[in-house]
Backbone as a ProteinNet text record, in pm:
[ID]
protein_1_A
[PRIMARY]
MPLSEILAKELDENPGDPQFVDAAEDLRRSGELKESLFICLRGIAKSPDNARGRLALARIFFDAWMT
[TERTIARY]
10240.4	10333.8	10467.2	10523.3	10651.2	10765.2	10865.6	10983.1	11043.5	11051.3	11114.5	11040.3	10907.2	10830.6	10852.4	10858.2	10883.1	11021.8	11121.4	11257.6	11269.3	11202.2	11208.3	11153.1	11046.8	10987.7	11086.3	11149.7	11248	11370	11407.5	11525.8	11502.7	11376.5	11348.6	11400.7	11394.8	11440.4	11591.9	11651	11794.7	11848.6	11877.3	11919.4	12051.7	12133.3	12261.1	12253.3	12134.5	12115.9	12160.8	12241.1	12290.7	12179.8	12058.4	11947.1	11911.6	11969.6	11939.7	11980.1	12083.1	12128.9	12019.9	11959	11852.5	11733.9	11698	11585.3	11617	11737.3	11776.6	11780.6	11833.9	11840.9	11701.3	11614.2	11476.8	11406.1	11422.6	11361.6	11423.7	11554.4	11622.9	11570.3	11557.1	11509.5	11366.6	11288.1	11149.9	11136.8	11250.8	11249.7	11228.4	11222.4	11202	11338.1	11402	11540.6	11555.8	11461.9	11474.7	11467.8	11370.7	11356.8	11477	11522.9	11639.3	11762.6	11781.1	11894.1	11887	11768.1	11748.4	11786.5	11736.4	11765.3	11914.1	11971.6	12112	12202.3	12176.6	12259.3	12248.3	12128.2	12111.4	12188.2	12180.7	12251.8	12402	12452.4	12596.6	12644.4	12561.4	12598.8	12619.1	12539.7	12551.2	12653.5	12676.3	12771.3	12861.9	12953.4	13033.3	13126.9	13157.2	13248	13175.2	13045.3	12967.3	12989.7	13069.4	13103.6	12981	12892	12770.8	12685.1	12683.2	12606.5	12664.1	12794.3	12859.2	12838	12837.6	12809.8	12665.2	12573.1	12433	12418	12490	12484.5	12534.1	12641.9	12694.3	12590.7	12522.4	12419	12303.2	12266.4	12157.5	12197.2	12318.5	12364.8	12372.7	12417.3	12425.1	12286.3	12190.5	12053.4	11993.9	12022	11969.5	12030.4	12158.4	12227	12174.3	12136.3	12089.9	11946.1	11870.9	11731.5	11718.8
33008.4	33109.6	33090.4	33196.3	33184.5	33146	33085.4	33042.1	33156.4	33273.5	33386.9	33424.8	33414.8	33448.2	33344.7	33218.8	33112.5	33129.9	33153.1	33171.6	33298.1	33405	33530	33509.7	33432.7	33404.9	33325.4	33224.5	33145.2	33229	33320.7	33403	33507.2	33537.2	33628	33568.7	33435.4	33367.7	33347.9	33326.1	33301.9	33369.9	33500.4	33573.5	33526.4	33454.6	33407.8	33274.1	33215.5	33088.1	33103.7	33010.5	33023.8	33035.1	33000.1	33011.9	33157.1	33250.3	33390.7	33427.1	33360.6	33389	33351.9	33235.3	33191.8	33286.7	33329	33421.7	33555.7	33607.1	33735.6	33727.9	33617.8	33601.2	33589.3	33516.6	33501.3	33636.5	33713.4	33846.7	33939.3	33931	34014.1	33984.1	33855.5	33816.6	33862.8	33872.3	33916.6	34068.6	34139.3	34285.2	34353	34276.1	34332.9	34361.3	34466.5	34493.8	34539.9	34619.9	34667.4	34551.2	34462	34347.2	34254.2	34235.8	34152	34208.1	34338.2	34403.6	34388	34406	34394.7	34254.6	34151.5	34013.7	33983.8	34028.3	34000.6	34068.7	34192.2	34263	34200.5	34159.3	34092.7	33961.5	33886.2	33758.4	33776	33873.9	33898.4	33948.9	34024.7	34072	33954.9	33849.7	33731.9	33631.1	33629.2	33536.4	33613	33693.6	33780.8	33708.1	33582.1	33508	33433.6	33451.1	33380.6	33445.7	33380.2	33435.8	33444.4	33345.9	33350.5	33470.4	33503.6	33618.8	33748.9	33757.4	33879	33892.1	33779.6	33783.5	33825.8	33774.3	33814.4	33963.7	34015.2	34157.9	34240	34195.4	34265.7	34265.4	34153.3	34146.1	34240.1	34250.8	34341.7	34485.6	34524.7	34660.1	34686.2	34587.6	34603.3	34624.5	34541.3	34554.9	34690.1	34734.9	34863.7	34977.2	34964.7	35067.6	35071.5	34955	34946.8	34996.5	35008.2	35052.1	35202
16049.4	16098.4	16025.8	15967.8	15897.1	15990.7	15931.5	16008.3	16087.2	16028.3	16096.4	16223.6	16222	16342.6	16451.7	16413.1	16510.9	16572	16487	16537.6	16620.8	16578.7	16654.6	16795.1	16805.5	16936.9	17023.1	16964.9	17038.2	17075.5	16987	17011.8	17119.5	17149.7	17260.1	17390.5	17400.2	17521.2	17521.2	17403.1	17392.5	17267	17272.3	17153	17092.6	17167.3	17115.3	17044.2	17037.8	16968.9	16823.4	16772.1	16634.2	16528.6	16563.3	16468.9	16439.6	16513.8	16486.1	16344.3	16292.4	16156.3	16055.7	16073.2	15982.4	15987.4	16107.3	16121.5	16055.5	16078.7	16020.6	15868.4	15815.3	15669.7	15608.4	15674.3	15624.6	15619.1	15724.4	15727.8	15623.4	15606.8	15507	15366.8	15335	15202.4	15176.9	15283.5	15266.9	15271.5	15286.6	15283.3	15416.7	15524.4	15657.8	15721.2	15671.1	15708.9	15853.6	15903.4	16042.1	16140.8	16121.4	16211.6	16196.7	16074.3	16048.9	16119.6	16109.3	16174.5	16326.1	16381.9	16525.9	16574.6	16507.4	16547.5	16531.8	16421.7	16395.2	16498	16529.1	16627.3	16765.8	16803.6	16933.6	16937.1	16826.7	16821.4	16826.7	16753.1	16751.9	16887.8	16955.8	17089.9	17185.8	17168.7	17255.6	17203.1	17070.9	17008.8	16912.9	16965.5	16879.8	16783.4	16808.7	16721.1	16609.3	16598.9	16498.3	16361.2	16277.6	16145.7	16054.7	16061.2	15979.3	16017.6	16145.6	16191.4	16137.7	16135.8	16083.7	15932.5	15861.7	15718.5	15693.9	15773.8	15760.9	15786.3	15885	15915.3	15796.4	15734.4	15616.9	15504	15485.6	15381.4	15410.8	15537.5	15575.7	15544.8	15583.4	15555.2	15404.8	15329	15183.8	15126.1	15166.2	15115.7	15154.9	15276.8	15322.1	15239.8	15207.9	15129.1	14985.8	14932.2	14794.5	14776	14883.6	14870.3	14882.4
[MASK]
+++++++++++++++++++++++++++++++++++++++++++++++++++++++++++++++++++

């Protein structure tokens, strides 16, 4: 099972866990932008001050704009 699936399962229980950034980035790199966006937005909603999460969100939007 890929890391993103394991983290996504864990994040269902605690969406504000800082690991949401790793899961979102992993999904973004693999081209799964919708799932990456969903995880990132949920994480930021629970941890709005997480700068890494906001940077990941910007990368997701950039990748979506470039496709």
